C-alpha positions as CSV (number, residue, x, y, z in Angstrom):
1,M,0.0,0.0,0.0
2,W,2.8,2.4,0.8
3,F,4.1,2.2,-2.8
4,E,0.7,3.4,-4.2
5,R,0.8,6.3,-1.7
6,V,4.4,7.4,-2.6
7,A,4.0,6.8,-6.4
8,S,0.7,8.7,-6.6
9,A,2.1,11.6,-4.6
10,L,5.2,11.8,-6.8
11,F,3.1,11.6,-9.9
12,Y,1.0,14.5,-8.7
13,A,4.0,16.6,-7.7
14,I,5.6,16.3,-11.2
15,A,2.3,17.0,-13.0
16,S,1.6,20.0,-10.8
17,L,5.1,21.4,-11.5
18,M,4.8,21.0,-15.3
19,I,1.4,22.6,-15.6
20,T,2.3,25.6,-13.4
21,F,5.2,26.5,-15.7
22,A,3.2,25.8,-18.9
23,N,0.3,27.9,-17.7
24,K,2.6,30.8,-16.7
25,I,4.4,30.7,-20.1
26,V,1.1,30.8,-22.0
27,L,-0.5,33.5,-19.9
28,T,2.5,35.8,-19.2
29,S,5.4,35.1,-21.6
30,Y,3.0,34.8,-24.6
31,R,0.6,37.3,-23.1
32,F,-2.4,35.1,-23.9
33,S,-5.4,37.2,-23.2
34,S,-8.0,34.7,-21.9
35,F,-7.5,32.3,-19.0
36,Q,-11.1,31.2,-19.6
37,A,-10.1,30.0,-23.1
38,L,-7.1,28.1,-21.6
39,A,-9.5,26.5,-19.1
40,L,-11.7,25.4,-22.0
41,G,-8.7,23.9,-23.7
42,Q,-7.9,21.8,-20.6
43,I,-11.6,20.7,-20.3
44,G,-11.9,20.0,-24.0
45,I,-8.8,17.9,-24.2
46,T,-9.9,15.9,-21.1
47,L,-13.2,15.0,-22.7
48,I,-11.6,14.1,-26.0
49,L,-8.9,11.9,-24.4
50,L,-11.4,10.1,-22.2
51,K,-13.5,9.3,-25.2
52,I,-10.5,8.1,-27.3
53,L,-9.3,5.9,-24.4
54,K,-12.8,4.5,-23.9
55,R,-13.2,3.7,-27.6
56,S,-9.7,2.1,-27.7
57,Q,-10.8,0.0,-24.7
58,V,-7.8,1.3,-22.7
59,I,-10.1,2.4,-19.8
60,N,-13.5,1.6,-18.5
61,L,-15.8,4.7,-18.5
62,A,-19.4,4.5,-17.5
63,N,-22.1,5.9,-19.8
64,F,-23.6,9.3,-18.8
65,D,-26.2,8.9,-16.1
66,V,-28.4,11.8,-15.0
67,K,-28.7,10.7,-11.4
68,T,-24.9,10.3,-11.1
69,A,-24.4,13.7,-12.7
70,W,-26.7,15.3,-10.2
71,N,-24.8,13.7,-7.3
72,V,-21.6,15.1,-8.7
73,V,-22.8,18.6,-9.3
74,P,-21.3,20.0,-6.0
75,L,-17.9,18.5,-7.0
76,A,-18.2,20.0,-10.4
77,I,-18.8,23.4,-8.9
78,F,-15.7,23.1,-6.8
79,Y,-13.7,21.9,-9.9
80,F,-15.0,24.8,-11.9
81,G,-14.0,27.4,-9.3
82,N,-10.6,25.7,-8.8
83,I,-9.6,25.7,-12.5
84,L,-11.0,29.2,-13.2
85,F,-9.5,31.0,-10.3
86,G,-6.3,29.0,-10.4
87,L,-5.6,30.2,-14.0
88,G,-6.8,33.7,-13.2
89,G,-4.3,33.8,-10.3
90,T,-1.5,32.4,-12.5
91,K,-2.1,35.2,-15.0
92,S,-2.3,38.0,-12.4
93,L,0.5,37.0,-10.0
94,N,4.2,36.3,-10.5
95,L,5.1,32.7,-9.9
96,P,6.9,33.1,-6.5
97,M,3.9,34.9,-5.0
98,F,1.5,32.5,-6.7
99,S,3.2,29.5,-5.2
100,V,3.6,30.9,-1.7
101,L,0.0,32.1,-1.5
102,R,-1.3,28.8,-2.7
103,R,-0.1,27.4,0.6
104,F,-3.1,28.9,2.3
105,S,-5.0,26.0,0.7
106,V,-3.0,23.6,3.0
107,L,-4.4,25.5,6.0
108,M,-7.9,25.4,4.7
109,T,-7.6,21.7,3.9
110,M,-6.3,20.9,7.4
111,Y,-9.3,22.6,9.0
112,G,-11.7,21.0,6.5
113,E,-10.4,17.6,7.3
114,L,-10.7,18.4,11.0
115,Y,-14.3,19.6,10.9
116,I,-15.7,17.5,8.0
117,L,-13.7,14.3,7.9
118,K,-12.9,14.4,11.7
119,K,-9.2,13.9,11.2
120,K,-6.8,15.8,13.3
121,K,-3.1,16.1,12.4
122,S,-0.1,15.9,14.6
123,F,1.5,18.9,16.3
124,S,4.6,18.8,14.0
125,I,2.4,18.9,10.9
126,Q,0.3,21.8,12.3
127,F,3.4,23.7,13.3
128,S,5.0,23.3,9.8
129,I,1.7,24.5,8.2
130,Y,1.5,27.6,10.5
131,M,5.2,28.4,9.6
132,M,4.3,28.1,5.9
133,I,1.5,30.6,6.4
134,A,3.7,33.0,8.4
135,G,6.3,33.0,5.6
136,A,3.5,33.7,3.1
137,V,2.2,36.7,5.2
138,V,5.8,38.1,5.4
139,A,6.2,37.8,1.7
140,A,2.8,39.3,0.9
141,S,3.5,42.3,3.2
142,N,6.2,43.5,0.9
143,D,5.0,42.3,-2.5
144,L,6.0,45.0,-4.9
145,T,3.8,43.5,-7.7
146,F,0.6,43.4,-5.5
147,D,-2.5,42.9,-7.6
148,V,-5.9,43.0,-5.9
149,Y,-7.5,40.8,-8.6
150,G,-4.6,38.3,-8.3
151,Y,-4.9,38.0,-4.5
152,T,-8.7,37.7,-4.8
153,F,-8.4,34.9,-7.4
154,I,-5.8,33.0,-5.4
155,T,-7.9,33.2,-2.2
156,L,-10.9,31.8,-4.0
157,N,-8.6,29.2,-5.7
158,N,-7.4,28.1,-2.3
159,F,-11.0,27.7,-1.0
160,F,-12.1,25.7,-4.0
161,T,-8.9,23.5,-3.9
162,A,-9.6,22.6,-0.2
163,A,-13.3,22.0,-0.9
164,N,-12.6,20.0,-4.0
165,G,-10.1,17.7,-2.3
166,I,-12.3,17.0,0.7
167,Y,-15.4,16.4,-1.4
168,T,-13.5,14.2,-3.9
169,K,-12.2,12.0,-1.1
170,K,-15.8,11.5,0.2
171,K,-17.1,10.7,-3.3
172,L,-14.3,8.3,-4.1
173,D,-14.9,6.5,-0.8
174,T,-18.7,6.5,-0.7
175,M,-19.8,6.3,-4.4
176,K,-17.2,3.8,-5.5
177,M,-16.6,5.9,-8.6
178,G,-13.4,5.6,-10.5
179,E,-11.0,8.4,-11.3
180,Y,-11.9,8.5,-15.0
181,D,-15.6,8.7,-14.2
182,L,-15.1,11.7,-11.9
183,L,-12.9,13.3,-14.5
184,Y,-15.6,12.8,-17.1
185,Y,-18.4,14.3,-15.1
186,N,-16.3,17.2,-13.9
187,A,-15.3,18.1,-17.4
188,L,-18.7,17.6,-18.9
189,L,-20.6,19.6,-16.3
190,T,-18.2,22.5,-16.4
191,L,-17.8,22.7,-20.2
192,F,-20.9,24.7,-21.0
193,P,-20.8,27.1,-18.0
194,M,-17.2,27.9,-19.0
195,I,-18.3,28.6,-22.6
196,I,-21.2,30.9,-21.4
197,L,-18.8,32.7,-19.0
198,S,-16.3,33.3,-21.8
199,F,-19.0,34.9,-24.1
200,Y,-20.6,37.1,-21.4
201,S,-17.2,38.3,-20.0
202,G,-16.0,39.6,-23.4
203,E,-13.3,37.0,-23.9
204,V,-14.2,36.4,-27.5
205,D,-13.1,39.9,-28.5
206,K,-9.8,39.4,-26.7
207,L,-9.2,36.2,-28.6
208,I,-9.9,37.9,-31.9
209,A,-7.4,40.6,-31.1
210,Y,-4.7,38.2,-29.9
211,D,-1.7,38.4,-32.3
212,E,0.2,35.2,-31.5
213,W,-2.2,32.7,-33.2
214,F,0.4,31.7,-35.8
215,N,3.3,31.4,-33.4
216,P,4.2,27.6,-33.1
217,G,5.8,28.2,-29.7
218,F,2.5,29.5,-28.4
219,W,0.6,26.5,-29.7
220,F,3.2,24.1,-28.2
221,F,2.7,25.5,-24.7
222,F,-1.0,25.9,-25.1
223,L,-1.5,22.3,-26.1
224,L,1.0,21.2,-23.4
225,S,-1.1,23.1,-20.8
226,S,-4.3,21.5,-22.1
227,L,-2.8,18.0,-22.0
228,M,-1.3,18.6,-18.6
229,G,-4.7,19.7,-17.3
230,F,-5.9,16.1,-17.9
231,I,-2.8,14.5,-16.4
232,L,-2.9,16.8,-13.4
233,N,-6.5,16.1,-12.5
234,Y,-6.0,12.3,-12.9
235,S,-2.8,12.3,-10.8
236,W,-4.6,14.6,-8.2
237,M,-7.5,12.1,-7.9
238,L,-5.1,9.2,-7.6
239,C,-3.2,10.9,-4.8
240,T,-6.4,11.8,-3.0
241,R,-7.7,8.2,-3.3
242,Y,-4.5,6.7,-1.8
243,N,-3.7,9.4,0.7
244,S,-5.7,12.1,2.5
245,P,-6.8,15.5,1.0
246,L,-4.2,17.2,3.2
247,T,-1.4,15.0,1.9
248,T,-2.4,15.8,-1.7
249,T,-2.5,19.5,-1.0
250,V,0.9,19.5,0.8
251,T,2.4,17.4,-2.0
252,G,1.5,20.2,-4.4
253,C,3.7,22.4,-2.2
254,L,6.7,20.1,-2.8
255,K,7.1,21.5,-6.3
256,N,6.6,25.0,-5.1
257,I,10.3,25.3,-3.9
258,L,11.3,25.0,-7.6
259,V,8.4,27.2,-8.7
260,T,9.3,29.9,-6.2
261,Y,12.9,30.4,-7.2
262,L,12.7,29.5,-10.9
263,G,9.6,31.6,-11.1
264,M,11.7,34.7,-10.4
265,L,13.2,34.1,-13.9
266,I,10.1,32.9,-15.8
267,G,7.4,35.3,-16.8
268,G,9.5,38.4,-16.1
269,D,6.9,39.9,-13.6
270,Y,8.7,39.3,-10.3
271,I,10.3,42.3,-8.6
272,F,12.9,41.5,-5.9
273,S,12.8,42.9,-2.4
274,S,14.7,41.6,0.7
275,L,11.6,41.2,2.9
276,N,9.6,39.5,0.2
277,F,12.5,37.1,-0.5
278,V,12.9,36.3,3.2
279,G,9.1,35.5,3.5
280,L,9.3,33.3,0.4
281,T,12.2,31.4,1.8
282,I,10.6,30.9,5.2
283,S,7.4,29.5,3.6
284,S,9.4,27.3,1.2
285,V,11.5,25.8,4.0
286,S,8.4,25.2,6.1
287,S,6.6,23.5,3.2
288,N,9.6,21.2,2.7
289,R,9.5,20.3,6.5
290,S,5.7,19.7,6.2
291,Q,6.2,17.4,3.3
292,R,8.7,15.3,5.2
293,S,6.2,15.1,8.1
294,K,3.5,14.1,5.6
295,N,5.5,11.4,3.9
296,P,2.8,9.1,2.4
297,K,4.6,6.1,3.9
298,N,3.7,7.4,7.3
299,E,0.1,8.4,6.5
300,L,-1.5,5.5,8.4
301,K,0.4,6.4,11.5
302,L,-0.5,10.1,11.3
303,Q,-4.3,9.6,10.9
């Protein structure tokens, strides 16, 4: 059992690292104007790949069922908010601040597990998480690229991440649904709301005016981001199934050490300040300590 825990956590960490950089390159380096359109690309590729894998008999995917879809609606809402505000935050914030502020989702998940799943974590885990948050607060206090929309998006993203993880754990355990089935319903139920939102928010005009449509570099990273959206969500569900929602959320922070420091070079929107850098470092070191405490091999002992 420990192998599944470790392997799923490592799979999720790698996928999370890759999609973070791919999203940032598309939205910032190539100045792609619509994060809703990028979300639609990820949702669309997910549906297409699932159908191809089903027709090729590589996976078992249940046919659409109205009753099942209704039961999954709350999860789809959390998924919708997670992907929408996650991409919005990626576009509005530099990567170091994006990665450090994402650690608030760990705190939200810990409290969600405590009050909803009735699982309390050890003192060492709680201490590491509080240190992570302290570092994030220090970094945010001297963020020279402060963006109110970015901070709002990332706060909502953190909430939906925590809610999505906890609710997914309950559905995987109680409904006996497979990861592919949940991916299918999440993508299908969020496809049309995302299309409607894109039209009503004026994203179509932005797409028409975008001037990089014939740039092969842009298309490479756009398609990579769309493909990684499918891989990320699958790896995230695997990690949540074999571990706890908190383990999954903390595992996402493992890659944030690389994202924090490499992100100072990628995107070109990070402005250095000593206090901000100290806060980033405190939060990164604490997230690494928390990850060691939450080693999936020790999950059974911690719960």
